[in-house]
BASE-440281 format. One record per residue (C-alpha): chain; residue number from 1; x, y, z. Coordinates in pm, 1 decimal. Each point is the difference from the previous one (the first is absolute). Layout:
# residues N
(atom 'A' NUM (X Y Z))
...
//
This chain:
# residues 199
(atom 'A' 1 (1400.3 -10341.7 4260.4))
(atom 'A' 2 (-81.8 -24.5 -369.1))
(atom 'A' 3 (-354.7 -56.6 -122.1))
(atom 'A' 4 (50.2 -319.0 -199.8))
(atom 'A' 5 (-237.8 -178.4 -233.7))
(atom 'A' 6 (-30.2 -277.8 260.0))
(atom 'A' 7 (-112.5 255.9 261.2))
(atom 'A' 8 (-263.4 144.2 -234.1))
(atom 'A' 9 (-128.9 -343.1 -96.4))
(atom 'A' 10 (-16.3 -119.9 361.3))
(atom 'A' 11 (-180.9 317.5 106.9))
(atom 'A' 12 (-262.8 -12.7 -274.7))
(atom 'A' 13 (-60.7 -373.7 47.4))
(atom 'A' 14 (-49.5 35.3 376.1))
(atom 'A' 15 (-215.0 311.0 -46.1))
(atom 'A' 16 (-234.4 -176.4 -243.7))
(atom 'A' 17 (-12.6 -310.7 220.1))
(atom 'A' 18 (-95.9 223.4 290.6))
(atom 'A' 19 (-281.9 156.6 -204.1))
(atom 'A' 20 (-134.2 -343.1 -90.9))
(atom 'A' 21 (29.6 -134.6 354.2))
(atom 'A' 22 (-184.0 296.1 151.9))
(atom 'A' 23 (-247.1 41.4 -291.2))
(atom 'A' 24 (30.8 379.8 -11.5))
(atom 'A' 25 (-233.7 14.5 -300.9))
(atom 'A' 26 (-291.7 -131.1 207.1))
(atom 'A' 27 (-298.7 237.4 -2.3))
(atom 'A' 28 (-96.5 -106.5 351.1))
(atom 'A' 29 (327.6 139.1 138.0))
(atom 'A' 30 (-4.8 352.0 141.9))
(atom 'A' 31 (238.4 271.5 -119.3))
(atom 'A' 32 (189.5 -9.6 330.2))
(atom 'A' 33 (41.7 -377.8 -22.7))
(atom 'A' 34 (129.4 25.4 -357.4))
(atom 'A' 35 (243.8 271.3 104.6))
(atom 'A' 36 (122.9 -216.9 287.2))
(atom 'A' 37 (41.1 -306.1 -224.2))
(atom 'A' 38 (188.6 194.8 -268.5))
(atom 'A' 39 (240.9 145.3 258.7))
(atom 'A' 40 (52.5 -345.6 147.8))
(atom 'A' 41 (70.7 -149.8 -344.0))
(atom 'A' 42 (243.1 282.5 -84.7))
(atom 'A' 43 (187.2 -34.9 331.1))
(atom 'A' 44 (29.0 -377.8 -32.7))
(atom 'A' 45 (105.3 29.3 -365.6))
(atom 'A' 46 (282.6 244.6 66.6))
(atom 'A' 47 (124.0 -202.7 298.7))
(atom 'A' 48 (-2.7 -330.3 -190.4))
(atom 'A' 49 (164.2 155.8 -307.0))
(atom 'A' 50 (279.7 158.3 205.0))
(atom 'A' 51 (67.4 -301.9 220.1))
(atom 'A' 52 (117.0 -22.3 359.3))
(atom 'A' 53 (107.9 341.4 125.9))
(atom 'A' 54 (-58.7 164.7 334.6))
(atom 'A' 55 (-253.3 242.3 -148.1))
(atom 'A' 56 (-187.6 -277.4 -186.9))
(atom 'A' 57 (-32.7 -200.5 321.8))
(atom 'A' 58 (-117.5 313.3 181.0))
(atom 'A' 59 (-253.4 69.4 -275.4))
(atom 'A' 60 (-144.9 -353.0 8.7))
(atom 'A' 61 (-8.1 7.2 380.6))
(atom 'A' 62 (-199.2 325.8 -3.7))
(atom 'A' 63 (-234.5 -137.3 -267.2))
(atom 'A' 64 (-73.3 -310.0 202.3))
(atom 'A' 65 (-84.8 216.0 301.8))
(atom 'A' 66 (-227.4 232.5 -198.2))
(atom 'A' 67 (-187.4 -285.4 -163.1))
(atom 'A' 68 (8.0 -208.9 321.2))
(atom 'A' 69 (146.5 -290.2 -198.3))
(atom 'A' 70 (-338.9 -51.6 -163.0))
(atom 'A' 71 (78.0 112.3 -354.6))
(atom 'A' 72 (375.2 -58.9 -23.8))
(atom 'A' 73 (-21.4 -380.6 -49.9))
(atom 'A' 74 (-220.9 62.5 -305.3))
(atom 'A' 75 (265.9 201.2 -182.5))
(atom 'A' 76 (326.3 -167.9 106.2))
(atom 'A' 77 (63.6 -374.7 54.9))
(atom 'A' 78 (122.5 -100.6 344.7))
(atom 'A' 79 (334.9 -137.5 -125.1))
(atom 'A' 80 (71.0 321.2 -187.2))
(atom 'A' 81 (-100.8 199.8 306.7))
(atom 'A' 82 (242.5 -195.9 219.8))
(atom 'A' 83 (282.2 36.7 -253.9))
(atom 'A' 84 (-60.5 374.0 -25.9))
(atom 'A' 85 (-6.3 49.9 376.4))
(atom 'A' 86 (323.7 -192.7 51.4))
(atom 'A' 87 (276.6 243.6 103.4))
(atom 'A' 88 (269.7 49.1 -261.9))
(atom 'A' 89 (368.2 53.4 60.4))
(atom 'A' 90 (68.3 368.5 -49.9))
(atom 'A' 91 (332.5 147.8 -98.3))
(atom 'A' 92 (190.7 144.3 291.1))
(atom 'A' 93 (83.8 363.9 -52.8))
(atom 'A' 94 (353.2 106.7 89.9))
(atom 'A' 95 (73.0 363.2 65.6))
(atom 'A' 96 (358.2 108.3 -82.4))
(atom 'A' 97 (179.1 145.2 300.5))
(atom 'A' 98 (343.1 154.9 41.5))
(atom 'A' 99 (181.4 208.7 257.9))
(atom 'A' 100 (-6.6 297.8 -236.7))
(atom 'A' 101 (-379.6 -16.9 -35.0))
(atom 'A' 102 (-42.1 -35.4 376.8))
(atom 'A' 103 (226.1 298.1 74.4))
(atom 'A' 104 (-189.4 214.1 -251.4))
(atom 'A' 105 (-336.9 -97.8 142.2))
(atom 'A' 106 (110.3 90.0 351.5))
(atom 'A' 107 (77.9 353.7 -114.4))
(atom 'A' 108 (-363.3 60.8 -92.2))
(atom 'A' 109 (-165.5 216.8 260.6))
(atom 'A' 110 (-227.5 -172.8 247.5))
(atom 'A' 111 (-299.8 222.2 -82.8))
(atom 'A' 112 (16.6 -63.4 -372.5))
(atom 'A' 113 (41.0 -370.5 58.8))
(atom 'A' 114 (-305.8 -12.6 223.4))
(atom 'A' 115 (-212.1 189.2 -254.6))
(atom 'A' 116 (104.4 -232.9 -280.1))
(atom 'A' 117 (-64.3 -308.0 209.8))
(atom 'A' 118 (-343.2 131.4 96.4))
(atom 'A' 119 (-91.4 60.7 -366.5))
(atom 'A' 120 (126.8 -344.3 -100.1))
(atom 'A' 121 (-196.4 -166.6 279.6))
(atom 'A' 122 (-321.1 174.5 -108.4))
(atom 'A' 123 (42.0 -110.7 -361.1))
(atom 'A' 124 (86.4 -351.0 113.2))
(atom 'A' 125 (-320.7 -19.2 203.8))
(atom 'A' 126 (-200.3 113.6 -303.9))
(atom 'A' 127 (162.5 -266.6 -219.2))
(atom 'A' 128 (-67.9 -268.8 258.6))
(atom 'A' 129 (-369.0 89.9 -4.0))
(atom 'A' 130 (-20.0 7.9 -380.2))
(atom 'A' 131 (182.7 -324.5 -80.0))
(atom 'A' 132 (-182.7 -323.2 92.9))
(atom 'A' 133 (202.1 -179.4 266.1))
(atom 'A' 134 (219.5 307.7 40.4))
(atom 'A' 135 (-45.6 20.0 378.1))
(atom 'A' 136 (278.2 -254.6 53.6))
(atom 'A' 137 (240.4 155.9 -252.2))
(atom 'A' 138 (271.4 258.9 44.7))
(atom 'A' 139 (285.5 162.8 -184.5))
(atom 'A' 140 (98.9 -130.7 -340.0))
(atom 'A' 141 (-236.5 -297.4 16.2))
(atom 'A' 142 (-291.8 245.0 31.8))
(atom 'A' 143 (125.4 201.6 -298.6))
(atom 'A' 144 (47.6 -316.8 -204.4))
(atom 'A' 145 (-351.8 -126.6 73.8))
(atom 'A' 146 (-148.5 346.3 -62.8))
(atom 'A' 147 (163.4 27.9 -342.5))
(atom 'A' 148 (-111.5 -350.8 -95.2))
(atom 'A' 149 (-355.1 70.2 121.6))
(atom 'A' 150 (-26.6 329.7 -191.2))
(atom 'A' 151 (123.8 -155.8 -325.4))
(atom 'A' 152 (-242.5 -290.0 42.9))
(atom 'A' 153 (-289.1 241.0 61.2))
(atom 'A' 154 (89.4 195.1 -313.2))
(atom 'A' 155 (-2.5 -323.1 -199.8))
(atom 'A' 156 (-331.9 -98.5 159.8))
(atom 'A' 157 (-164.6 328.6 -100.8))
(atom 'A' 158 (124.8 -30.6 -358.1))
(atom 'A' 159 (-119.9 -359.7 -33.4))
(atom 'A' 160 (-342.4 76.0 147.9))
(atom 'A' 161 (-41.4 292.5 -240.5))
(atom 'A' 162 (88.3 -230.4 -291.7))
(atom 'A' 163 (-247.1 -259.6 128.3))
(atom 'A' 164 (-274.4 262.1 28.0))
(atom 'A' 165 (65.5 129.5 -352.8))
(atom 'A' 166 (-9.2 -356.6 -135.9))
(atom 'A' 167 (-333.4 -68.5 172.4))
(atom 'A' 168 (-151.7 324.2 -132.1))
(atom 'A' 169 (120.8 -74.5 -354.8))
(atom 'A' 170 (-146.6 -350.9 24.6))
(atom 'A' 171 (-336.9 141.0 109.4))
(atom 'A' 172 (-0.3 248.2 -289.7))
(atom 'A' 173 (76.0 -274.7 -251.2))
(atom 'A' 174 (-276.0 -219.4 143.1))
(atom 'A' 175 (-245.9 290.7 -23.8))
(atom 'A' 176 (102.1 76.7 -359.3))
(atom 'A' 177 (-37.0 -366.2 -101.2))
(atom 'A' 178 (-342.7 -11.6 160.4))
(atom 'A' 179 (-110.9 312.1 -188.3))
(atom 'A' 180 (125.6 -130.4 -336.6))
(atom 'A' 181 (-134.5 -356.3 34.1))
(atom 'A' 182 (-274.8 -108.7 -253.6))
(atom 'A' 183 (-249.0 -59.8 283.0))
(atom 'A' 184 (46.4 351.8 133.3))
(atom 'A' 185 (-31.4 152.5 -348.7))
(atom 'A' 186 (-316.7 -199.9 -71.4))
(atom 'A' 187 (-147.7 106.9 333.1))
(atom 'A' 188 (82.7 364.7 -73.4))
(atom 'A' 189 (-159.1 -18.1 -346.6))
(atom 'A' 190 (-310.5 -166.2 143.7))
(atom 'A' 191 (-37.2 267.7 263.8))
(atom 'A' 192 (30.3 273.9 -261.4))
(atom 'A' 193 (-265.4 -171.0 -212.9))
(atom 'A' 194 (-240.6 -20.4 290.5))
(atom 'A' 195 (59.6 360.7 82.6))
(atom 'A' 196 (-63.5 109.1 -356.3))
(atom 'A' 197 (361.3 68.8 -79.4))
(atom 'A' 198 (-7.4 -238.8 -300.1))
(atom 'A' 199 (-275.5 37.0 -265.7))
//
């Protein structure tokens, strides 16, 4: 997967729409509620931006359970939800086999083979727990979804950091403009005069 401009644009648009729909800037909202809304918006944004994959469907399914389907309709339209949850046709993975490979594999000692299989099974179980919707995946399809999920998460983190930096810069500019406005200067001069700062 490559992080395209279309992916970035779709993510940021859905993220901002989620913020507006849930009104995360409301003062009446508790910190825990804001945290929950931001996570929901980020999860929906990355799923919508990436499109229909097994991990995106698993992510949306887990979100809808966590939020009890109360908040999800506010951040994603029903038609888009249905399109996202529609199973996609995945590429079938073909493993090359030959008599030479089979003969070589049979020569591997039984003990070593069992140890390797045990280690692989443990790592596979870990991956299935980490990747949304990974419980139903195995083999190369699990690796494919894991790689796609990790790259999408990396892109999500980078975009959210950029969004945060933009918001902070916007706040600083607004504060600077407020401090340099004629009204603010006049108020400051008046206060100094009343306090005896100006003769």
